Structures are given as C-alpha cells and as structure tokens.
N, C-alpha and C positions, 0 to 999 in steps of 0.2 A: 866823642868828638862833637863839640857844640858849634854853633854858628860863628862865635867869636874866634875860635881856633881856626875854623875854615877860612874866615876872612883874613886872618893873620898869615896863614899859609898861602893864600892867594896873592897877597902883597909880596911875600918873600920869594915864592916860586910859582908865578902865574901859570906856567905851562903845566904844572902838576895838577892844578884845579881843572884845567881844560880836559886833561886825560881822565881825571876822576869823573867829571860830568859825562864825558862820552861813554865811558864804561858803565856807569850807573844807568844811563839812558838805554843803552843796548841791552843790559841785563833786564831792565824793566820790560822792554819790548819782547824779549825772549820768554819771560815769565807770562806775559799776556798772550802771546801767539804760538808758543812752542807746542809741538815740534815745528820749527820753521827753517827753511833753507836760507842760504847766504843771500841769494838774489832778492827774494821778497823782503828779507830783513834789512838789506841795504836801502831798498826803496822806502820802507817804513821809517827808517832812521834818517833818511835823506843824506846818505853818505855813499861814497864810491864802493864798489865791490871789493876792491883791494884794501881799502881802509877797514871795511867791515870784516874781512878775513883776518887782518892783523888783530883787531879788537877781540874777535871771537877766540883766536888762538891764545891771547893773553888771559881771557876769562876761563878757557878750558885748562890752561896750565895751572891756574890757581884753584881748580876744582869747583868753580862756580857754575859752569855749564857742562853739559854732556853733548857731544856731537856724534850723531849716528847717521845711517843712511837716509832716514826719514827727515832729518833736520836737527836743529839744536833745541835742547830743553834745559830748564834750570834745575840745579841740584838743591838738596836740602840746605847745604851750606850757602848756596847762592841766595836762597830765599831769606836766610838769616841775615846775610849781609845787607840785602835790600831793606829789610825791616829795621835794622840797626841804623842805617844811614838816612832813612826816609825823612825824619823831622829836620835834621841838620841840612840836608840837601835842599829841602823845600825852603828853608830860611835863606840859604845862600843864593838860590836862584830867584828869590823874591816871591815865590808862591805864598809863603806864610804871610808876608806883608799885604799882598793883594787880597788874600782871603780875609784878613782882619779888617781891612778897609771896607770890603764889600759887606761884611757882617754889620759894621757900624752904619753904613749908608742905607742898607736894605732893611735893617731892623729885624733880622731873622736869627735863628739859633746858631747856625754855623754854615760855612762854605768850605767844601772840599774840592781842591783843584788837582786834576791829573795833567801830566805833560802832553803837549800836542794840540792839534786842532782837527776836529771831526771833518771840517770842510776840506782840509788838505789830505788827511788820511782817515778814511772811514774806520780803520782798525782801532783808532783811539777810543771808539765807542765801547770796545771791550774793556779798556781801562776804567771808563766811567762805570760800566756794569760791575766790575770787580770791586771798585771802591764803594759803590752803593750796596753791594751784597755784604761787604764788611760792616758798613754802618748798620744795616738791617740786622744781621746776626748778633752784633754786639749789643743792640739796644732793644730788641723785641721783647725780651724778658718774659713776663707772664701774659703778654698779648695773645688774643685768641682769633679775632677776625681781621684779616688783612685784605684791603681792597686794592686792586691794581688796574691801571689803565692800559690802553694799547700804546703802540709806538715802538720804534726800533730801539730806543734807549732803554725803555723798561724791559724789552725782550732780551736785552743783553745781560740782565742780572741773574736769572735762574741758573745759568751754567756755572756760576761762581758760588752757588749756595751749597753747603754740605748738609747731610742729614742730621737733624737734631735728635738728641736722645729721647726727648719727650715731645716730639713734634706732632703727636696725634691731637694735641689741643689747638694746633694752628689750622685755621680754615680760610682758604683763599677764594675771593670772589672778584668778579669784574666790577670796576668802580662805576660803571654805567652800562646801560643796555646798548646794543649795537645800533649804529645809524648808517651803516654802509656795508657793502659786501666784505670788505677787508677789515675795516676798523673794528666792528663788533666782534667778528670772529677772532681777531687777533687778541683782544682783551681776554676772552674766554680761554683761548689756547695758552696765553701767558699765565693765567691763574692756574691752569692745570700743570704747566711747567714748574711753577713755584712749588706746588703741592708734591709733585714727583721728586723734585730735587731735595726738598726738606723732609719728606716723609709725612706731610700733612694731608688734609683733605681739601676738596674744592667744590664749588657750585658753579654751573654755567647759567647764563641769562641772555636771552635773545629778545631784542626789541624790534618789532616789525617796522619796516621802512615806510616812509611817506604817509604816516598816519595824520589824519586831520585833527584839529584841536578837540573835536567832540569824541573821535575814536580814541585819542590819547587818554582822555579822562576816563573812558570806559576801560581801557587797557590797564590803567593804574589800579583798578579794583579787581583785576584778575588775581587768583591765588598766588601765582608765580611772582607777579610784580609786588604784591603785598608782602610776601615772604622776603623778597630781596630788600625792600624798603625797611623792613624790620632789622635786617642784618646791617644795613647802612647806619642805623641808629646805635648799633652795638660795635661798630668798627673801632679797632684800637690803633690801626696803622694804615697809612695810604702811601703807595709808591706810584708816582705819576710822572708823566712827561709833560713837556711844554712845547706847543707847536707854533709855527709861524702862521699868522692868521690867513694870509693869502694862500699859502700852500695847503693849509687844512681845508679851506673852502674849495679849492680845486680838487683835492683828493676826494672830497665828499660829493663831487659833482653838483655843487650848490648852484641853484638857479642864478642866471645872470643878474636879475634885478636884486637878488639878495646879496650877491657879491658886490654890486655897486653900492648897496646900502652899507656894507661893512667898510668899504673904502671911504665913503662920505663921513662915517662916524669915527674914522681913524683907528680902526681895529689893528692891533699890532701882534698880539699873542692869543693863544687859545689853550685852555685846560678844562677838563671835565665837561666839555660841550659849551663852555662860556667863552665869549670873545671879549678881550680887554683892550682899552686904549692905552696911550702912553702914561696916563695918570693912574691906571689900575682900575678904572671904572668899567663896569660891565656894559657893553654897547649892544650885545646880541646874545641870545641863548638858543641852542637847538632844542627841539622837542624830543626829550628822551626821559627815561627813568634812571636816576643815578645819584651819586653823592652831590649834595647841595653845598654851596659856599658857606652857608651858616653852620652846617654840620662840621666843616673842617676846623672851626675854631675850638671845638672841644675834643678833637682827636689828638691824643698825646704824641704820636710819632708820625711825622709827615716827611717823606723823602722825595724831593723833586730831582729829576735827572734830565739834563739837556746840555748839549755842547755844540761847538762850532761858532766862529765869529759872526757868521751871518744870522745866528739866532739870538745874538746879544740883546737886540731891541725887543724881541718877543719875550725873552726871559724877564727883562726889566718890567715889561708891561704887567706880567702876572705878579712878580715879586712886589710891585708897588702896593698890593693889597693882600699879600700872602700872610697866613697866620704866623705869629712870632716864633712858634715852635718848629718852623720849617727848616729842614737841612737841605741845602742845595749841593748836589754833586755835579760838577761841570768840568770843562777842560780850560787850558790856559788861553785858547783862542777866544772863547766866549767871555772868560773872566776879564781879560785885558780890554776887550771891546766894551763890556759893561762899565768897567772902572773909568775908562777914557770918557765915555758919554756922561757918566755921573759927575766927574770932576769938571768937565767942560760946562755942564749946566750950573754947577756950583759957582764957577768963576763968573758966569753971566749974571747970576743972581746976587 
C-alpha cells in the first residue's frame, strides 16, 4: 500500500484513514512501552480510556497485540504490520516530506522522525532511542570504536540494541571526559550499557572537575588521557545528544559570569562540550578531553539524537555546522519546530 493509494482511500473513505492512523499509533506506542496498561496507554496516546479500550480490543482481535494482567504487548504479527505500513504511513502523515525538507535545508545525510513530542510525553524518547538503535545496528558494519555522549536521549538507545554475532570487535567509549557529577558518569555508564547490550567491550574515562588551564594541560599528558585521545582518532561512529545551552549551563552549575557570557554571545545549543550560536559558530567551549569538532568531519557514522519542540532552536544551532554525514533522529515536535523556523527565515531573506 503506497502513499498514493492511501491518499485515494482517504478521499473516498476519510473515516477509514482516521481509524488506520489511530490503530497504527496505538500499536506503535504498545511496541515502544509494552507491557503497558490501558490507563497509561490512553495518556500516552492522548485519548480517552474508553476509546483506548475499543482500539486495544480491535488490535487484540486481529492478533496484533496480546493483553495480559501486566498489560498489553505487541505480537510478532503486530511488529510485521508496523514495519509493512511504516513508510506509507510516514508519507501520508507528512513525516516523509518534513524529513526530506529538513535534509535539504540542513545539508545532512538523513533525518528520521518518530511520532509525538518529548515535551508533551517523555515516553516518546523511547521511540527516538529505538529508531536510533535501528540506524546504528543497520549501519555500523565493520566499525570498531564507538564514542557516546551523555544525555537522556542517548541513554534511551541501548535497551533497543540486540547482541551482535561478532560484536567482540565493537569497543564503546565516552565521547568526552566528565565535567560534572552526573554528566561524566552518565557517559561512562551509557558506554557500558551499549557494550552489555551488544556484547562488545568498553572503556571508562573520568575527567577531574574544575581543573585550571595549567592543570588541564598536565592532565592531557596522563597515560589514561593519552590512550583516550588515541581512541578518539580511531573512532568509527559517534552517537550524541544535543542540549539546550541554557539548560546545560544550569545542569553543570556553571558560574554566573560564564552563564552571562553565553547569553551575550547568543549560545543556543550544546554538543561535545561546545556551545553554538544560531549560525552554528562556536561561542564557548568547556575545558575537557574529548572528541573535537575537526575530528567529527572524518568519522563515517554520526547519529545525533534529540527531540521536543522546545529543543528545535538548539538542534538547529548545532546542525548549522554539523558534518554532512550526520543522521538526525528526532520527533515530530522538534522537526515541525525546526522546519517552521527555517521556512520563516527563508521567507524573510
């Protein structure tokens, strides 16, 4: 069933397409969150419990979901139906068109859009993680060194990774040393989670906080730091998040004078310890050991994950200078927000 057939059916029997879309969405959420009860599922799908119950019963009757005491889960047949309909539904709902427009405007390899908005429903992050995991497993090939950053979006990926038959050649590392109690630890823990899920190996790396410039230069010569910098030169794949500049500065408990500096310089987004303005220029960099922007240009596989309409400006600030081989996995909230801003700027110019 291609998008032209779907569109023809929509014109002939519009109510049928609404039902198709509702059932597809609900099946997608069950795949993402199952086992899940009716009440949380209705909240996630933003429908009434009664409507949710009717839709679930229809899916169960067709053998697409299984309903048990612990909640609803998707069946093998349900997964097959989702995969079969995915491209057609994306075209019909407009996701395909939005993705193609963003690819052209951002100048990157591809944009993958999942339904929903992280700002409205945090569970949508699991969909982003699942899509990113799929992109990673499909494309990693003979890659060996994979660098991952911290952040909740990247943390949502490992649970959707399955064990590779020859994953012993995959080595996961933190994309940069830690710069705060939670951020540094998170990157290391996420690297370990990827290794455990895939059957690969990992290395941890901790960067002492609040080092002076002089101490930082000394630390870079430490054997642990030297070893990590050598691994960065060999990195084949990077999975990273994109943060809102203001939120990241607050999370890091950045000094007030430094936060004012970021505001004055128009910092919008953050990635890899770099802060970017609306044009993609680096306006500030934290002192740490990690992947450098010039190294990103030669890394063959880069997957960026970030969602939520509130992050659209932050994502655009990084994407303005992102390597062309970047794959962006996001949600429709952020995608529509980015496209609206880019088209508005295009009309003004």
